[in-house]
C-alpha positions as a printed Julia matrix, in Angstrom:
170×3 Matrix{Float64}:
 53.1   151.33  31.08
 54.57  147.77  31.07
 58.48  147.56  30.82
 59.5   146.53  27.26
 60.57  142.96  26.76
 63.92  142.69  24.69
 65.59  139.85  23.03
 69.53  139.37  23.04
 71.72  136.59  22.25
 74.08  134.95  24.7
 75.46  133.49  26.6
 76.99  136.15  29.16
 78.42  134.78  32.21
 75.5   133.51  34.24
 73.06  132.94  31.46
 73.46  129.11  31.33
 72.75  128.89  34.99
 69.8   131.07  34.71
 68.29  128.88  31.89
 69.04  125.92  34.1
 67.25  127.47  37.21
 64.3   128.69  35.15
 63.85  125.21  33.71
 64.13  123.59  37.12
 61.9   125.71  39.06
 59.07  126.06  36.15
 58.98  122.34  35.28
 58.78  121.38  38.96
 56.06  123.78  39.71
 53.82  123.4   36.56
 54.37  119.85  35.89
 55.8   118.26  39.06
 58.94  117.05  37.24
 61.69  115.92  39.6
 65.44  116.66  40.02
 66.19  114.32  37.14
 64.71  116.76  34.72
 67.17  119.46  36.1
 69.89  117.07  35.67
 68.89  116.41  32.08
 68.84  120.18  31.22
 72.21  120.51  33.04
 73.92  117.98  30.96
 72.75  119.53  27.71
 73.77  122.96  28.93
 77.22  121.7   30.0
 77.83  120.1   26.46
 76.58  123.47  24.8
 78.99  125.44  27.0
 81.76  123.07  26.19
 81.08  123.35  22.51
 81.08  127.16  22.75
 84.47  127.1   24.33
 85.87  124.84  21.75
 84.43  126.98  18.89
 86.34  129.85  20.33
 89.57  127.8   19.85
 88.57  126.91  16.13
 87.51  130.04  14.18
 84.82  129.38  11.82
 82.78  126.83  13.85
 79.47  127.56  15.38
 77.91  125.25  17.64
 74.79  127.11  18.21
 73.2   130.12  19.66
 71.22  131.08  22.77
 68.5   133.81  22.87
 67.32  135.4   26.06
 64.15  137.71  26.55
 64.37  140.29  29.15
 62.16  142.56  30.93
 63.89  145.11  33.24
 67.13  143.2   33.1
 65.48  139.84  34.26
 65.41  136.83  32.0
 61.76  135.99  31.21
 62.18  133.62  28.26
 64.95  131.48  26.64
 65.44  129.31  23.47
 68.5   127.78  21.99
 69.66  126.24  18.58
 72.44  123.63  18.71
 74.05  122.24  15.52
 73.59  118.43  15.41
 75.37  117.98  12.22
 74.59  116.98   8.74
 72.5   120.15   8.27
 70.17  119.34  11.25
 69.77  121.8   14.18
 67.87  121.31  17.43
 65.5   123.72  19.13
 66.43  123.43  22.96
 65.55  125.06  26.21
 62.5   126.96  25.2
 60.68  128.56  28.03
 58.65  131.58  28.63
 58.02  132.84  32.23
 54.17  132.52  33.16
 54.02  136.27  33.73
 54.7   137.23  30.23
 53.09  134.28  28.38
 50.55  135.41  25.74
 52.52  138.61  24.91
 54.21  137.2   21.74
 57.42  136.57  23.73
 57.56  132.81  22.57
 56.5   133.5   19.17
 59.31  136.01  18.94
 61.9   133.75  20.37
 61.03  130.99  17.94
 61.12  133.33  14.95
 64.56  134.6   15.99
 65.91  130.9   16.11
 64.4   130.15  12.81
 65.63  133.07  11.09
 69.09  132.28  12.3
 68.61  128.62  11.27
 67.78  129.76   7.71
 70.76  132.01   7.68
 73.12  129.42   8.75
 71.88  127.09   5.94
 70.43  124.32   8.01
 68.16  122.09   6.17
 66.06  120.9    9.23
 65.32  122.03  12.63
 64.11  119.2   15.19
 63.03  119.48  18.84
 61.83  117.09  21.41
 59.12  117.86  23.94
 56.18  116.45  25.92
 52.55  116.31  25.18
 51.66  118.48  28.21
 53.17  121.5   26.77
 50.33  122.42  24.52
 50.98  126.11  24.21
 54.38  125.58  22.94
 53.1   122.72  20.68
 50.66  125.59  19.13
 53.57  127.78  18.41
 55.79  124.96  16.87
 52.83  124.08  14.69
 52.17  127.65  13.59
 55.92  128.08  12.77
 55.53  124.99  10.34
 56.95  122.24  12.47
 55.1   118.76  12.24
 54.9   116.13  14.73
 56.87  113.12  13.52
 57.0   110.79  16.5
 55.03  110.07  19.72
 55.84  107.73  22.47
 54.72  107.08  25.81
 57.55  107.31  28.35
 58.07  107.37  32.24
 60.68  109.99  32.99
 61.34  112.82  35.47
 58.88  111.23  37.86
 55.84  111.37  35.45
 54.18  109.47  32.9
 54.52  111.37  29.76
 54.09  111.4   25.98
 57.46  112.3   24.29
 57.06  113.99  21.08
 59.43  114.82  18.43
 58.63  117.76  15.81
 60.59  118.61  12.66
 60.66  121.65  10.4
 62.32  121.21   6.79
 63.83  124.61   5.82
 64.45  123.62   2.37
């Protein structure tokens, strides 16, 4: 019998480092992204950590949330929602380990995030991704997102198509 996959919110100590390491390894292995991608993720995670710390000092503020899928205590999927202001949230750091893809983990993480966004009263959720991530794009479209922008870019050592998706919640 396969171990159960559970989803929890975070971050706990070490979770942000796990998100960074997973992204660095996965995108290097699967898409040949270089260290600049890992630096990009690290900057976003550092800003998120700082916002979480500031929120503890200001009761009533909520800069976002992180969800982690786990199997036997190992993180096998991540996604986060950040508050971008003016009723807009951003879906970030969505990744599912190849060993558990196709088992509904990604769909469950996106559903948890969107349920939370609706509960928080966000009007819109946005995300940026690249065209090579077709399985993720399929999940976004199934969840009601629409692609609103496409542009060719050279970044992270690759020629990519950068995409922006949006989902209006109201």
